[in-house]
C-alpha positions as a printed Julia matrix, in Angstrom:
138×3 Matrix{Float64}:
 124.47  82.0   205.52
 124.57  78.41  206.81
 126.46  75.74  204.9
 124.35  74.2   202.14
 124.67  71.01  200.18
 123.9   71.65  196.49
 123.82  68.88  193.86
 126.04  69.75  190.88
 125.31  67.81  187.69
 127.65  67.32  184.75
 126.41  66.99  181.19
 127.97  66.68  177.75
 126.64  69.43  175.49
 123.08  69.56  176.84
 123.3   71.29  180.24
 121.23  74.21  178.96
 118.37  71.96  177.88
 118.59  69.89  181.08
 118.48  72.94  183.34
 115.57  74.43  181.39
 113.79  71.11  181.89
 114.49  71.16  185.65
 113.21  74.73  185.79
 109.97  73.53  184.16
 109.73  70.85  186.87
 110.65  72.89  189.95
 110.07  76.51  188.89
 112.42  79.17  190.21
 115.1   81.37  188.74
 117.68  79.93  186.34
 121.0   81.66  185.67
 123.65  80.39  183.28
 127.06  81.42  182.02
 128.81  80.04  178.93
 132.45  79.17  178.39
 132.56  81.92  175.78
 131.39  84.62  178.19
 134.45  83.97  180.35
 136.92  82.92  177.64
 137.18  79.64  179.52
 137.76  77.39  176.51
 139.93  77.69  173.42
 137.63  75.28  171.56
 135.23  77.37  169.43
 132.7   74.51  169.51
 132.38  74.99  173.28
 131.78  78.74  173.16
 128.02  78.45  173.78
 128.22  75.5   176.16
 127.32  76.01  179.83
 130.26  76.69  182.15
 127.97  77.15  185.18
 124.23  77.09  185.67
 122.21  77.47  188.87
 118.52  76.95  189.51
 117.18  78.49  192.73
 113.59  77.62  193.58
 111.13  79.63  195.61
 111.15  76.97  198.34
 114.93  77.03  198.77
 116.16  74.18  196.59
 119.34  74.78  194.58
 120.53  72.68  191.64
 123.72  73.44  189.7
 125.11  72.06  186.45
 127.61  72.53  183.65
 128.71  70.99  180.37
 131.84  68.87  180.58
 134.51  70.2   178.19
 135.46  67.82  175.38
 138.94  67.33  176.85
 137.57  65.92  180.12
 136.21  62.44  180.83
 132.43  62.2   181.11
 130.33  59.29  182.42
 126.63  60.29  182.44
 124.56  59.48  185.5
 126.98  56.88  186.86
 127.75  58.26  190.28
 124.87  60.41  191.54
 121.22  60.15  192.45
 119.15  63.07  193.66
 116.62  62.53  196.41
 113.5   64.64  196.87
 111.67  64.07  200.14
 109.02  65.77  202.19
 105.4   65.55  203.15
 103.78  67.76  200.5
 102.3   64.97  198.4
 100.84  67.26  195.74
 104.18  69.0   195.14
 106.25  65.81  195.14
 103.85  63.96  192.83
 103.98  66.92  190.42
 107.79  66.72  190.4
 107.6   62.94  189.92
 105.22  63.21  186.98
 107.47  65.68  185.18
 110.76  63.95  185.99
 109.55  60.49  184.95
 107.89  61.7   181.72
 110.07  60.63  178.76
 112.36  58.87  181.25
 112.49  55.4   182.79
 110.65  54.44  185.96
 112.79  51.92  187.84
 110.47  51.74  190.86
 106.91  53.08  190.61
 105.85  55.81  193.04
 103.8   53.76  195.49
 103.43  52.78  199.14
 106.73  51.51  200.54
 107.27  49.0   203.38
 108.43  51.78  205.72
 105.08  53.58  205.4
 106.01  56.34  202.97
 105.32  56.59  199.25
 108.55  56.05  197.31
 109.65  55.82  193.69
 112.78  55.91  191.54
 113.18  57.09  187.97
 115.85  58.14  185.53
 114.93  61.32  183.67
 115.41  61.91  179.96
 118.9   63.32  180.65
 120.12  60.18  182.47
 119.87  61.56  186.03
 118.44  59.21  188.68
 115.81  60.67  191.04
 114.47  59.19  194.28
 111.16  60.62  195.5
 109.94  59.93  199.03
 106.6   61.27  200.27
 106.41  61.04  204.07
 103.48  59.04  205.4
 102.16  57.48  208.53
 104.31  54.72  209.96
 102.57  51.31  210.02
């Protein structure tokens, strides 16, 4: 297997809901393990929190996430953006519509100076997404 780069998102107590949301956006198979399943936390309140979750889509995308234990520092959405790019406009617009719903659009998905269609949004879980639909260069 070649080396892959997989985004890994951190959440505070809502990784399960976030990953279910991303599955509704991208489809694919979602697997999750809790801290309780692996006796990975002594805090009973964290028993059902997500220790590791992975979404694998039919077209090869992989997204991973976990809940941040209460004893660790957590700064939501402050240091990562996820970029989706390609030339399948229908697919990318579908992702955009779902990701931006109930979120904040910081740059509308529209024609960019470099000839592509580009937009930026922050989803309802505080994750920033950049969507670039390849187009014809001007």
